[in-house]
N, C-alpha and C positions, 0 to 999 in steps of 0.2 A: 504494500500500500504506500502510495506517495504521500509525503508530508505536504500539507497546504500552508502556504505562507500568505499573509495579508499584504495588500498593496493600497496605499493612499491614492485614490483617483482624483479627488478634489477636496478643497477646504473652502467653506462658505460661512459667512456670518450675516444673518438678517439685520444685525444691529450696527455693523461696521463695514464700510466700503473697503474693498480689497486695497491693500497697500496704504491704508490710512491708519492712524493711531487714535486711541481715545483722547479726549481733551486732556486728561491727566493719566498717562500710562502707568504711573505708580499708584494710582488710586482708582481702579476700574473693575467692572464686572461686565463681561461681554459673552453673549451666547455664540457658540460655533457649532457647525455641523460638518462632520468629516464623512465623505463618501469613500467607503473602503470595500474592496472586493478581493477575491482569491487571485493571486498573481498568476498570470497566464491564462485566465479564464474570463468569460464575459460575466457581466453583472456586478452590482455593488449594492451595499446597504448603508443607511445613514446612522451614524453614531453621534449623538449630541452631548455637549458639555458646556459649562460656563468657565471661561478663563477669568480668574479673579486674583486680585492682589491681597496681601496680608492687611494693608491699610483699609481696603474695602470690606474685608471680613471683620476687622476690628470696629469699623464704623457701624456695622449692623449688630445691634445688641440683642437681636432675637435668636431663637434656636435655629440650628442648621445642621444637616447631615453632610458628610463629606463626599459621598458617591456623586459623580457627575460634575465635580469641580476640579479644575486644573489650577493649582496655586502657583503663581509666578510673581516675581518681584516687579516686573513691568510687563504689561500686556502689549504684545506686538505680533503681527502676522508671522514673522520669522521665528519668534520664540514659541508660538503655539504650534506651528508646523514642525519644528524640531522636536517638541515634546510628543506630538502625535506619531512622528516617525520612530521615535525611541520606544513608545508604547507598542506599536505594531511589530517592532523587531523582536519582541518577547512573547508574541501571541500566535505561534504556529500550532498546528494540530493535525490529527488524522483526517479531519474533514472540516468543511466550512462551519458546521454547527459548533464544533469545539472552539474554533477560532472566534466566532461571534460571541460565544459565552465568555471567553476570556476578555474580549474587548468590553463586553457588557458589565464586567466587574468594576470598571472605572468610569464608564460612560453610560449613556442611555441609548440602547439599541432600539431602532424603530419597530422591530418585530418582537420585542421582549414579551409582550402580552400574548403572543401567538405560539410560544414554545409548547411542545407536547411532552 
């Protein structure tokens, strides 16, 4: 059986235009969506997360869970992309379902509710 490796197909943010930075990159929380699929195969699925800084976390005095948050000192497209590439480099599996489950531990997988 061949090992399945994930590949970043695209990175998108509904909140931040490509190659722009937040007004204060050191105090920001920005939603991102990574389209990731099996390397060498068609298809991709969306994994979403919020890139957030420690200052933005500290400012929010409410309760918050950690899954789905990428904590960075400064929010930038390059920093987020590097973190996503690092994450996917540790998420191979025997099949796509195993890979997606590993990615889902840190992000929010679009098909999370459809697992059997």
